[in-house]
N, C-alpha and C positions, 0 to 999 in steps of 0.2 A: 850461522844466522840465516843465510840465504836458503839453506836446506830446510830450516824450521819454517820459514815463510812459505816455501814451496809446499811443504807438508800441509800447512794450514790451508793454503789455497786449494790443494787437492781434496782435503777433507770437506771444505765448503762446496766444491764442485760435486762431490759425491752426495752431500746432503741435498744440494739443489736438484740433482738428477733423481734421487729417490723421492724427494718431495714433489717433483714435477710429475713423476709417474703416478703417485697417489692422487695428486690434484687433477690430472687428466681423467682419472677413473671417476672421481666424484663429479666433475664438470660434464663429462660425457654422459653419465647417467642422468644428470640434471637436465641437459639439453634434450635427451630422449624422452624424459618424463614430461617436459614442457610440450614437445611435439605431440605427445599422446594425451595432452590436456590434463595431466596429473600435476596441477600447479602446486599443490601443497607439498607433494613429495619433492618436486624440483626446488622449492624454496628451502626445505630442510637440508638438501644436499649442498646448496650454495652456502647456507649458514655454517654447515660443518666444515666446508673448505675454507671459509673466511676465518673461523676459529683456529684451524690448523695453521694458516698463513700468519696469523697474529702471533702465535706461539713461536714460529720460526723467526719472525721479525725481531722478537725480544731476545733472541740468542746473540749475546754480546760478542761471541767469537766469530760470527759470520762477517765476511768481507763486505765492504760497502756496496760493491757492484751487484752482488747477489741480493743483498738486502733491498736495494732500490728496485730491482726487478720484481721482488715479491711484493713490495709496496704498491707498485703499479698494478700488478695482478689483483691485489686486495681491493684497490679502488674500483677496478672494473667489476669485480664480483659483487661489491657493495651496491653499485648502481643497478646491476641485474637483480639482486635480491629485493631492493626497494621496488623495482618495477613489478616483480612477481607478487610481492606483498599487496601492492595496490590492485593487481589483477584478481588476487584471491578475495580481497574485500569486495570488489565489484561483483565478482562471481557469486559470493555468498549473499549478496544483497538482492540477487535475482529471485524470481519465483513469487507466487501469490500466497500470502498468508494473511489471516485476519489480524486485527490490531492487538487482540489479547495474546495471540501466539507470538507476535513480534515483540511485544512488551515483555512477556515471560522469558523469551530467548535472550533479550537484551539484558535483563536483570541477572539471569543465570550466567551469561557470558561475563558480565561485569564482576559478579561475585567470584567466579572461577579465576578470572584474571587477577583480581585483588589478592586472592589466596596465593596464586602463583608468584606474584611480585613479593608478597610478604615472605614466602619460602625462599625466594632467590636472595633477598636481603639477608636473611638468616644464614644462608649458605656462604655468602661472600664477606660476611662481617665477623670480625673477631670480637668477642664480648666477654671473655673471661677476665676476672679481676686480676690485674697485674700483681706480682709478688716482689716488685722492686720499688725503691724510693729514690728521690733525688740524691741521697747520700751514696747510693750505689753507682751513680754516674760520675766517672772520673773527669775532672776538668770542667770546662764550660760554666764557670762560676757566675759570670755576668749574665748569661742566658738564664740560668737557674734562678738568680735573684729577680730578674724581670718577670719570669713566669710565676714566681711566688706572689708578686704583687698584682699580676694580671689575672691569675686564675685561682690560686689556692686561697688567697685572702678574701676575694669576693665570695667564694663558696663558704668560708668559715664565718665571715662578718659581712653578710649581704647589706646590712643597714648602712655600711660606710660607702656603698657604691650606688647612690641614688642621685637624682637631679643632675647637677653639673659634673658628677663623678661617676659616669656609667661604666659598665663593664666593656671590655674591648670586643669589637665585632670582627673577628677573624684575625688569627695570628699565623704568620708564615715563618716556618723554620726552614732555612735553606743552608746548604753546604754539601761537601763532598759525600759520596756514598760511603757508608761505614763510619761516619763521624759521630753517630749517636742520636740522630733525630728521632727515630722510632722509639729508642729506649727512653728518651726524655719524655715523650708522650705517655708511655706506659708508667713512668715514674711519677708523673703528675697525678695520675689516677691512684697509683699505689700509695701515695701519701695519706690518703683518707679512704678507709674501707667502705665508706658510705657513698663514695662517688662511683658511678657507673662509667664504663669505658667501652667505646665502640670504635674499632679501627677498620677502615676499608681502603683498598687500593684503588686509586682513581681509574686505572686502566680497566678494571672490572666493570665500572660504571659505564665506560665508553664502549667497550668492545664485546664483553662476554654475552650480553643478552640484548641484541639490537632492537627488540620490540619495546622494551620497557625502561628505557633510559630515564625519562622524566619521572615516571612513577617510582622507579627505584630510589631516587633521591628524596622524593616526598615521603616514601615509606621509611627511609633511613632516619629522617628527622622526626617522623611520627613515633618511631620506636624510641628515639632519644628522649622525646617529650614524655614518654611513659616511664622513663628511668631517672628522671631528674633528682639530684644534680648529675649531669653527665658530661663527659669529655668526648667529643667526636674528633677522631684523628683521621684525616684524609691524606693518604700517602701518594706520592708521585703526582701532585697537582699539576706540575708542569707538562705532563703528558697530554693534557688537553690542547696544548699550544704547539705540538710537534707537527708542523705543516709538512715536513718531509715524509711523515708516516701516513697519516690519514687527515682528511679535511677536518678542521676544527669543529667539534660538535657543539654548536652554539646553544642548542636546546639544553644540554647538560650544564654548560657553563652558566647560562642565564638562570636556570632553576637553582643551581648551587649558590650563586651569588645572592639570589632573592632570599634564600634561607639564612645565609650568613649575615646579610644586612638586616634581616628581620630579628636576629638575636638581640635581646635587650628590650623588645616591645612586650611580648608576653612569654618569652622563653629565656629569661635572664639566667636560668640555671643550666643552660646548654652552652658549652664553650667549644668553639670550633678551632682546631689547629690543623693547618695545612703544611705539608712538607714538600720540598722541591730540591732536586739535584742541579738543575739548570735554570735558575730563576730569571736569567736574562731572556729566556724564551717567552716568559709570561707577558701578556699585553700590559702596557703602561697604565691604561685605564683601569685594569683589574688591580694592579699593584697599588694604585692610589686609593682604591676602595677597601683595602685591608688596613686595619688600624695599626698593626705591629708587624715589622719585618726584622727577624733576628738571625744573625749569622752563627751557625754552629761550626766553629772553626776547628782546624786540626788540633789534636792535643799538644800542649806544650810539654816541656821536659818533665815536670813534676807529674802531669797527668799520664804521660807515657810510662813513667816509673810505677805509678799506682796501678795502671792496667796490667803491666807485667806481674806485679805482686799478686793482683787479684786472680790472674789466670794460672800462675805457677804454684802458688801456695797449696791448692788442693791436691797437687801431684806429689808423689814420693820423690823428693829432690834433695840435692846437697848445695843449692844455690845460696850464697851468702848475701847479706843485706847490701853490701857495697857493690855486688855484681849488678843489682837492678839499675843503679845509676849508669853503669857502663852500657847496659842494654838501651836505656833511654837516650843516651848520647848518640848511639849508633842508629837510631830510628827517627831522626828528625825528618818531617815530611810524610811520615806514615800515619794512616788512620788507626782508630781503635780496632777496627775489623782486621786491618793488616797485622797488627800486633797479636791479636787473638789467633790469627791463622799461623803465625810464626810459632806460637806456643803449642798449638794443636799438632803441628808437624814435629816439634821437638818431643812432644809427649809420645810419639810413635817410635822414638829411638829405642826405648827398652824392648818394644815388641820386635824390632829389627834385630836387636842383640840376641834375643831368645831364638828367633827364627834362623839366624845365621851361625849360632854357636855350635861348635863341634865338641866342646868340653863343658862340664858343669862341676861345681864343687858344693860341698855341704856347708851350710851356714846356720847360725842360730837366729831365731825370730819367733814372733807370735804365730801360733797355729792358725791355719786358715779356717778350720772348723770351729775353733774356740779361741778367740783372740786373747783371752786372759791367761791362756796356757802357753808357756815358752817352750819351744822344741828346738832340737839341734840337728835335725835331719832334713831341713829344707834345702832345695837345690837352686842355684843361681848360675848364670853363664859366667865363664871365666876363660882366660887364655890357656892355651895348651901347655905353656911353660909353667903354669902355676903348680906349686908342690902338692896341692890338694886336688888337682884336676882329675876328673873321671871322664873318659871318652864316651860320649853319648850325644844324642840329639834330643830336641824338645819332644819328639814322639815318644821317647823313653821315660819322660817325666810325668808322674801322675798328677792329676789336677790339684790335689790338696798338698802337694809337696813343692810347688813352684814359688820361689821367692822373687818378687818383681824387682828388676834392677831399677836404680834411681835415675831420674833425669838430671843430667849434669850441666854445669856451666858451659862446657864445650858443645853439648847437644844443642843448647839454645843458640849459641853463637854460630854454629854450623847452619842451623835453620835460618837464622837471621841473615847471614851472608848469602844465602841462596834465594832470598825473597826480596823482590824489588817493591817500592811503594806503588800502589795502584793508581795514584793520582799523578797526572803529567803536568808539565809546565804550562801547556796551552790552556788546560782547564783552570789552573790557578790564576792565570792572567785574566781570563774572562770573569772569574769569580771576584777578583780584586777590583776590576773595572766596575762591576755591578755594585760592590760595596761603596766605592767612591761616589757613585751616582745616587744611591738610595739611602745610605746610612749617614 
């Protein structure tokens, strides 16, 4: 264990060293460009380095000491970039131009910026119609029931939600990563093909394009207004309140809350769902302004059984119905994503068997070129002691003669035993404390 920790620390040090070299290159170039009065070039170099640092900070494997150092650097570079941007605006404002030229430039600049903002929103927004429904979501029945009455019914029967029965203004789904918050958001839109779906990651609004934060949000809701009825799913809402990472962007938060609170006035057909992994970091004043807060809890035994079935059934397997209950019992405290990861690892077991096999034997099965035809010369891995064993490696097996080995109960148990739950006790304690306070 100590060796693994040391390896992890060494890897992070190597990452830090490599990142430091790249960063010094960008910043050195920026400083030189600034000295030579090439302000625009210097600003772009600072932005490039800020984006690189943000990506590094998001790396969950990085140790806290290195991450905090990168955060401090990012904060310094942000301040420098803001100063450069101000200098650039002042510089561009100099010079003598007649009123018509200034007005034409201002209009052209505004149109260009509006097009750029619209393009950026399209780039960072997922807008494809989801192909999942709430029936595809295992567990979370209480959350699904509340969302049906909060979103699906108002869309289907808008006449019921008038006057003293308005639609909800902002719904927060919170819970452990991998518990199904994003899938629930997709499933709500997937229930009705006439409902548009826009999903955006909040960190993109904050960090990716520093110049257009406020306008990005306006454009996002303008786009949603043209797609009504529409579900706007804003992921990682709690990243706005991560004071250890970057200063809270109050412009983004204020603009976002204005639009959320404005839902129900002239945009009743726009439904906003926010997701958060660490809801306790969200300001209390903001939490009070959200009409609904729903915990997406870890899957219970039956939900875990259903998740195993859903993931294993598409594979060629010999797992019996009673085995799924055993898997469910052994995965208490696991998220749905953890279970999916277990099955993905187990699904690789047949590949490993093929790769490591020194002997194959002929078996009967459907032809790979014509599944309706049964042939008896397919080859599958076997033990060297097997009476039908032929000494050969997978390199000697032609593509259309390989019979895929099945995923067995032992394959899944082996993968399960080697996978720990991704959620620790400290996180669950903070989550439970939040639930006691707000639910």
